[in-house]
N, C-alpha and C positions, 0 to 999 in steps of 0.2 A: 156848656158843652163840649165834651171831650170832641176829640178828631177821630176819624175812623183809623183803624189799628193798621199800622205800617212796620213790616218787617226789615226794609234795607235802607242803610244810609244812604243810597241814591234818591228812593222814595220821599224819605225825611228832609233831604237838602232840596228836592223840588216842593215841598211843601212849604218849606221855609222863605223859600225864594219869590212864592207866589204871596205868601204874607207880607213880605216888603215891598212887593210891587203895589199890593194891595193896601199899605202903609198903616197894615196893621202893627208891625213895628217901627218903631222911629228912632233914629238916631244908634241904640244897640241893642243887643235882642234882651230877651229874658234871660235869667240865669240856666244852666244846662237842667237842673232837677226840674223848674217848671216845663220845658220844652219836652222833655221826658215824659210827664205827667199829659201835656197838651197833645202828645203825636203817641202816647200809649207806647212808646218804646224804653230801653235801655237807657243810659246816660251814655254809655258806649257808642250807641247808635249814633247818639246826636253828637256826641263829638267826631264821629265819623263823618256825620253831614256836613258838622261846622267846617271841617279840614277841609273839605273837598269846595267849601264855596270859599274859602278863605284863599287857594288853591287859584280860583277861577278869578280872585281879587274882589269879591262881592264884600265880603268881610277882612276884619282886621281884629287879632288877638293883642290886648292889651294886658301886660301882666299885672295881676293885681287890681282890673279895673273892669274886664270884660270883653265882650265881644262887640265891635263896633262894626255899623253898616257903611260901607265906604262912599263917598262920592260919585256922582256919573263918571267925574274925571279919570278917576284909579279905576273906574271899572271899564273904562275903553282903554286904558293904560295895559290893566291885566290882560285884556283880549287880543292886544296887537304881539304883546309878547307871548301869549299862549299860542296863537297862531304862527308867530316866528319860529317858536319851538317845533310845532307840526312840521313847517315847511322845511327846516333846517337842523337835519339829527344831528351833525356837528356841531350846534349852537353853545352847547355846553362848554366845550373845549375852547371855543373863538370868548365867553365871558372871561374863562379862566384866563387868558391871554389877556385880555383889557384889564382883568382887575388887579394882574400881576403890575402892569405899568401903574396903574393908579398908587398900589398901595405904596411900590417902591419911591415913588416920589413924594406923597403926601409923608411918609414918612422921614424923608431926608429935610422936607420943608418944616415937619412938625418939630425936628431936631434944634433948627435955628431960631423958631418965632414963637415956640411955646411959652405961655406966659407962666407966672404964679399959681392962678387959678388951673391951667391947663394943666399943669405939674401936679397939683391936687389929684383932679379928676385921673390924670393917667396912673396914676399910684392907684387908685379905688378900683378902675375898672380893670388894672393888672389882677388886683387881689382876688376880685370876682371871678374872672377868668380862671385864676389859677382854681378855686374854690369849684369851680363850676365842673372843672375836668378831671378834679379829685375827688369829685360823686358820678353816678351814671344817669339823671335825670336828662335827655335828650332834650327837653326844650328848654331847661334851663340853662344848657352850654350853648343853645344857641341864643339864645337871649342875650347872653353874656359875653358870646363872640361877637354879637352883633354891636354891640356897647363899646364894646375895647377898640374896633376898628372903628367905628364912627369918632370916639374921640381922639384918635390919633389924625383922623381927617379935619376936624374939628380944629386940632391945634397948628394945623398947616396955616390957619386962617387965610382961606382960599373959599369963598362960597360956592363955587361950582364946584369945587372937589367935594367940600361939603354935602351938597344936594346930589351929584353923582355917586357917593357912594353911599350915601342912605339908600339911595333907590336901588343900587344894582345889590346890594346886600340884603334888601326887602323883596327883589327879584329872586335872587338865587336860594333864599329860605324859604319863601310864600308862594312863589310861581314855577320856578325849575326845580326846585327842591333838591337844589345839589348844596349839598352839606356833610363831611364827617364827622358831625356832631354824632354821638351816640356809643362813643368810645366808652369801655370800662376801665375804671381807676386800676391802677398799681399793672400797666400792661407798658410794653414798650412804645407802642404808638399815642398813648395818652403822655408818658411822661417826657418824649420827646417834644410834642406839642405845647405842653408846660415848660419847658426850658425855652423854646423858641418866641414863645409870646413875654418871658421874662426878659430875654436877651433884647429882643426889640425895644421893649418900654426901656430898658438902661442904655441903651445907646440913644435913643432919644431924649431921655433927660441927662443924658452926659453932654449933649450937645454936639456928637459926634455924627454929621451929616453922611459923610460915606459910609460908617459904621452903621448906621440906621437904615439907610439902603440896602445893604450887602443882606442886614439879618431880615429885613421885609421877603427880599428877593429869596435868600432861602428856605423861609416860612412857606411862600407862597410856592417854590418846588415840591415842599414837602407836601403841600396839602393834594399837588396835582396828582402825584404818587400815589398816595393815599386812594386819593379820588378812582385811580384807575384802577388799584388793584379792588376797590368795593364793586367797579362794574365787573370786573372779571369773575368775579362771583357769583353777582347778580343773575 
């Protein structure tokens, strides 16, 4: 039996959450088409609803695999971050400051510690992120950007940095939604970003720790400026 007609993403999000609590969905959600039929809405409304639940930490999207239901620990963590954002209006600036410190140090360590396997992965993520910012799909840009910075953190061979970087990037993109992704190709900001990504990888692969730290710092300074510009327009 089909569900009652729902008109808004908020209502569909609530309905999906009730279904999860009732264990009608386990591990992952059905495809968007099935959800649209179930709730008698468009797939665009389903995507909106899923986006709301992702932002709250209830769900996680995995490229090519679907939308998965997070465990209770992930949900509580997301609630903590959401509450912190509400209580600290300048939290985004604090997060960028913290990320800058991490990015510079992981780049320095990656330059001196990366293995042959890391080298191949770094070259691949550099190609992927360059292709992503050479196009205009925001979701692809975000996923490629996360993979790029996570690969650098992993190449530092410090599990604490790897975990913190992964958690921070997921927070920024899924919960705080702090991202400059969505740039159009063949624009000056896009060209600058692509050049910075390549310069950082080149410094790491050259095993030049000081240059890698400087490249990471310049990149984060640029990200901070671009985010401020986006806020002034919003």
